[in-house]
DOLUM-732635 format. One record per residue: residue in one letter; residue number from 1; x, y, z of N, C-alpha, C in turn. Coordinates in steps of 0.05 Angstrom, whole numbers. Example, Ala and Ser with C-alpha at 12.3 -4.5 7.8 and 13.67 -1.06 7.14 Angstrom:
<pts>
PT  resn  resi     nxx     nyy     nzz    caxx    cayy    cazz     cxx     cyy     czz
PT     a     1     264    -114     156     246     -90     156     264     -66     156
PT     s     2     257     -45     142     273     -21     143     258       1     157
</pts>
This chain:
<pts>
PT  resn  resi     nxx     nyy     nzz    caxx    cayy    cazz     cxx     cyy     czz
PT     e     1    3026     393    -769    3048     376    -780    3025     361    -800
PT     n     2    3010     358    -804    2990     345    -838    3000     371    -847
PT     r     3    2985     404    -842    2990     426    -871    3017     428    -866
PT     a     4    3044     421    -857    3070     420    -864    3079     402    -881
PT     n     5    3066     383    -881    3076     356    -885    3063     359    -916
PT     f     6    3032     373    -918    3028     370    -944    3037     400    -961
PT     s     7    3052     417    -951    3056     453    -959    3087     430    -967
PT     k     8    3095     417    -954    3125     395    -966    3117     389    -986
PT     k     9    3100     369    -990    3099     350   -1016    3086     369   -1037
PT     i    10    3064     383   -1037    3064     396   -1061    3077     415   -1069
PT     d    11    3106     427   -1057    3132     444   -1062    3136     426   -1081
PT     e    12    3157     401   -1065    3170     374   -1076    3167     378   -1108
PT     k    13    3121     368   -1104    3119     374   -1134    3119     379   -1160
PT     v    14    3115     413   -1146    3120     427   -1160    3140     432   -1181
PT     k    15    3166     426   -1157    3188     444   -1165    3195     409   -1186
PT     e    16    3198     383   -1177    3200     363   -1201    3182     367   -1222
PT     e    17    3159     377   -1231    3148     391   -1252    3157     406   -1266
PT     v    18    3171     431   -1252    3195     452   -1262    3216     440   -1290
PT     a    19    3228     420   -1251    3237     408   -1269    3252     396   -1306
PT     k    20    3226     383   -1301    3212     367   -1327    3221     388   -1337
PT     m    21    3193     398   -1335    3195     426   -1359    3220     430   -1369
PT     r    22    3233     441   -1357    3264     442   -1359    3285     425   -1378
PT     g    23    3279     398   -1373    3283     373   -1378    3315     362   -1367
PT     k    24    3313     386   -1347    3332     371   -1319    3318     358   -1301
PT     d    25    3347     341   -1276    3335     332   -1261    3332     339   -1230
PT     d    26    3340     358   -1234    3326     368   -1200    3321     397   -1207
PT     y    27    3309     409   -1191    3302     440   -1193    3313     467   -1188
PT     e    28    3317     477   -1196    3333     507   -1192    3320     534   -1189
PT     l    29    3340     554   -1174    3325     571   -1171    3322     592   -1180
PT     g    30    3305     594   -1199    3300     608   -1228    3286     590   -1252
PT     d    31    3290     571   -1249    3278     559   -1263    3248     559   -1280
PT     l    32    3227     563   -1255    3201     575   -1258    3196     589   -1280
PT     s    33    3213     615   -1272    3216     651   -1284    3226     640   -1311
PT     v    34    3242     626   -1309    3249     625   -1349    3233     603   -1365
PT     i    35    3222     586   -1348    3191     578   -1367    3180     601   -1373
PT     m    36    3164     621   -1352    3144     643   -1355    3157     661   -1369
PT     d    37    3192     661   -1373    3194     681   -1398    3185     667   -1423
PT     e    38    3207     645   -1423    3197     628   -1445    3160     626   -1467
PT     k    39    3148     617   -1445    3114     622   -1449    3105     648   -1457
PT     v    40    3118     668   -1437    3099     692   -1455    3120     704   -1469
PT     k    41    3137     697   -1475    3151     705   -1505    3139     678   -1529
PT     e    42    3127     669   -1530    3109     645   -1545    3087     659   -1554
PT     m    43    3074     675   -1526    3053     684   -1533    3045     714   -1547
PT     v    44    3077     718   -1552    3077     744   -1564    3082     742   -1588
PT     c    45    3103     727   -1594    3103     709   -1626    3081     709   -1633
PT     e    46    3069     688   -1621    3028     678   -1629    3017     708   -1641
PT     l    47    3015     726   -1627    3007     750   -1632    3013     767   -1652
PT     s    48    3037     770   -1645    3052     792   -1673    3051     777   -1691
PT     g    49    3056     745   -1699    3054     735   -1723    3075     724   -1737
PT     k    50    3100     731   -1712    3130     731   -1715    3133     701   -1712
PT     d    51    3159     698   -1711    3183     669   -1706    3185     669   -1692
PT     e    52    3204     686   -1678    3220     683   -1654    3219     723   -1650
PT     y    53    3211     720   -1617    3215     739   -1600    3230     771   -1608
PT     e    54    3226     791   -1603    3252     804   -1599    3244     828   -1584
PT     f    55    3246     842   -1564    3242     869   -1541    3231     881   -1556
PT     g    56    3207     883   -1548    3199     903   -1545    3164     903   -1570
PT     d    57    3162     882   -1576    3145     867   -1602    3121     863   -1572
PT     l    58    3114     869   -1561    3085     867   -1542    3083     895   -1541
PT     s    59    3101     919   -1548    3093     938   -1550    3083     960   -1573
PT     v    60    3100     945   -1590    3084     952   -1623    3062     938   -1634
PT     e    61    3060     907   -1618    3041     893   -1631    3010     910   -1611
PT     i    62    3017     914   -1589    2993     939   -1574    2987     957   -1592
PT     d    63    3003     972   -1590    3001    1000   -1609    2990    1003   -1643
PT     a    64    3001     978   -1658    2992     969   -1675    2955     968   -1681
PT     r    65    2945     951   -1660    2924     941   -1664    2909     972   -1648
PT     m    66    2901     990   -1616    2904    1018   -1614    2908    1033   -1646
PT     k    67    2921    1030   -1654    2912    1046   -1690    2895    1030   -1702
PT     q    68    2892    1021   -1700    2866    1002   -1720    2837    1013   -1717
PT     s    69    2844     999   -1680    2812     994   -1669    2808    1038   -1673
PT     v    70    2824    1044   -1668    2820    1079   -1665    2808    1090   -1693
PT     a    71    2822    1076   -1715    2821    1082   -1747    2791    1077   -1754
PT     e    72    2788    1056   -1744    2756    1035   -1758    2742    1050   -1730
PT     f    73    2738    1060   -1710    2724    1086   -1705    2723    1095   -1716
PT     c    74    2741    1107   -1722    2738    1136   -1736    2720    1132   -1765
PT     g    75    2730    1116   -1774    2716    1102   -1808    2740    1107   -1832
PT     k    76    2765    1111   -1812    2785    1117   -1837    2803    1092   -1833
PT     d    77    2810    1084   -1858    2832    1059   -1863    2863    1063   -1854
PT     s    78    2876    1088   -1844    2896    1082   -1816    2890    1115   -1802
PT     y    79    2901    1108   -1767    2900    1121   -1755    2916    1146   -1772
PT     q    80    2918    1168   -1756    2941    1190   -1763    2933    1209   -1735
PT     v    81    2947    1212   -1722    2950    1236   -1699    2930    1258   -1699
PT     g    82    2909    1255   -1678    2887    1272   -1671    2868    1260   -1675
PT     d    83    2861    1238   -1691    2844    1235   -1715    2825    1226   -1688
PT     l    84    2829    1215   -1655    2810    1214   -1637    2800    1234   -1629
PT     s    85    2819    1252   -1628    2801    1274   -1609    2788    1286   -1632
PT     k    86    2796    1288   -1656    2771    1307   -1678    2754    1282   -1670
PT     e    87    2756    1263   -1671    2724    1245   -1681    2717    1241   -1662
PT     i    88    2724    1247   -1631    2702    1248   -1610    2693    1293   -1600
PT     a    89    2709    1305   -1614    2700    1329   -1613    2672    1329   -1636
PT     e    90    2668    1322   -1662    2658    1322   -1682    2627    1306   -1663
PT     r    91    2627    1284   -1653    2614    1278   -1651    2596    1292   -1632
PT     t    92    2609    1293   -1607    2596    1312   -1594    2591    1340   -1602
PT     k    93    2596    1347   -1613    2584    1372   -1630    2555    1360   -1642
PT     v    94    2550    1339   -1658    2533    1334   -1672    2515    1330   -1646
PT     g    95    2522    1312   -1623    2502    1305   -1602    2493    1326   -1596
PT     v    96    2512    1351   -1589    2512    1378   -1582    2468    1385   -1596
PT     a    97    2484    1386   -1625    2470    1397   -1631    2440    1383   -1639
PT     n    98    2439    1346   -1640    2418    1339   -1646    2405    1343   -1618
PT     f    99    2411    1357   -1590    2400    1349   -1574    2388    1387   -1568
PT     t   100    2393    1396   -1565    2399    1421   -1576    2379    1437   -1606
PT     g   101    2372    1427   -1624    2361    1431   -1645    2376    1463   -1654
PT     k   102    2407    1473   -1639    2418    1490   -1663    2458    1472   -1670
PT     e   103    2455    1498   -1706    2476    1477   -1709    2503    1496   -1698
PT     n   104    2487    1518   -1690    2526    1542   -1675    2524    1535   -1641
PT     y   105    2527    1514   -1628    2525    1526   -1592    2538    1555   -1587
PT     q   106    2520    1548   -1567    2526    1576   -1542    2534    1577   -1513
PT     f   107    2552    1581   -1501    2556    1563   -1470    2526    1565   -1472
PT     g   108    2511    1545   -1447    2485    1549   -1439    2464    1543   -1447
PT     d   109    2472    1535   -1478    2456    1528   -1493    2438    1493   -1483
PT     i   110    2467    1477   -1468    2452    1440   -1468    2424    1452   -1445
PT     t   111    2442    1471   -1428    2424    1472   -1392    2398    1483   -1409
PT     k   112    2390    1498   -1429    2366    1519   -1432    2353    1494   -1454
PT     t   113    2359    1479   -1466    2354    1460   -1473    2332    1438   -1448
PT     a   114    2351    1435   -1434    2353    1412   -1412    2322    1431   -1397
PT     f   115    2330    1448   -1382    2298    1461   -1365    2280    1460   -1393
PT     k   116    2289    1463   -1407    2257    1471   -1432    2241    1445   -1435
PT     n   117    2261    1422   -1438    2257    1391   -1438    2243    1382   -1414
PT     y   118    2254    1395   -1388    2230    1382   -1359    2217    1398   -1359
PT     t   119    2208    1421   -1357    2179    1445   -1354    2166    1438   -1369
PT     g   120    2180    1435   -1400    2165    1437   -1428    2157    1482   -1430
PT     k   121    2169    1482   -1419    2162    1516   -1432    2196    1530   -1440
PT     d   122    2185    1550   -1466    2215    1554   -1479    2221    1569   -1478
PT     e   123    2214    1579   -1449    2231    1605   -1436    2233    1609   -1403
PT     y   124    2253    1594   -1391    2262    1592   -1378    2261    1624   -1360
PT     e   125    2235    1614   -1326    2236    1640   -1306    2237    1621   -1276
PT     f   126    2256    1643   -1261    2269    1631   -1242    2242    1610   -1232
PT     g   127    2249    1591   -1222    2230    1581   -1199    2209    1557   -1223
PT     d   128    2227    1566   -1244    2208    1539   -1255    2213    1512   -1260
PT     v   129    2239    1505   -1243    2254    1487   -1251    2225    1464   -1217
PT     t   130    2231    1482   -1197    2228    1481   -1162    2194    1471   -1165
PT     k   131    2175    1493   -1188    2154    1487   -1189    2142    1459   -1192
PT     k   132    2159    1449   -1219    2156    1418   -1236    2162    1403   -1215
PT     l   133    2183    1409   -1201    2197    1377   -1180    2173    1381   -1168
PT     m   134    2165    1406   -1152    2140    1396   -1131    2120    1389   -1147
PT     g   135    2110    1397   -1163    2077    1398   -1181    2090    1358   -1202
PT     n   136    2118    1352   -1183    2110    1323   -1195    2106    1302   -1173
PT     l   137    2125    1323   -1161    2120    1309   -1118    2094    1305   -1119
PT     f   138    2074    1332   -1120    2058    1322   -1099    2030    1318   -1126
PT     s   139    2030    1326   -1147    1999    1313   -1165    1996    1282   -1159
PT     n   140    2003    1268   -1157    1994    1245   -1155    1971    1241   -1129
PT     k   141    1999    1255   -1103    1965    1253   -1081    1942    1270   -1097
PT     k   142    1938    1292   -1107    1926    1297   -1112    1904    1287   -1124
PT     k   143    1914    1274   -1144    1895    1261   -1175    1887    1239   -1146
PT     g   144    1906    1217   -1129    1889    1206   -1118    1870    1202   -1102
PT     g   145    1863    1225   -1091    1851    1237   -1075    1854    1235   -1036
PT     k   146    1878    1234   -1044    1898    1218   -1028    1907    1245   -1009
</pts>
């Protein structure tokens, strides 16, 4: 019974405050939705710098901000379609070249370089990775005398 009274009191208080926000004496169904709609539109106007909200303002603002972010990421003044894909492809190409030490990537270069770096050998032979792994696992026991 106390919980029911408490819930009823909260419900009455919320409805009373919502009615006040709407400048009305009594709460009507939908008043809260109207208030939320107004607040969201105000926030969109703040984001967009516009005085009055128009349908689509939020989408337009998000689009503009995303394009500006991509342009900055790409080191350009303005965004053009395909800029992000081109920039990622170029950065990947540079990263692969730095990793492999080769300007012209050929399929398998990354794997070969990774094996070379791991095994310490210039040419990979079947079993090199297993030998290196086993050596790493058991070399400590030999060194420690255990």
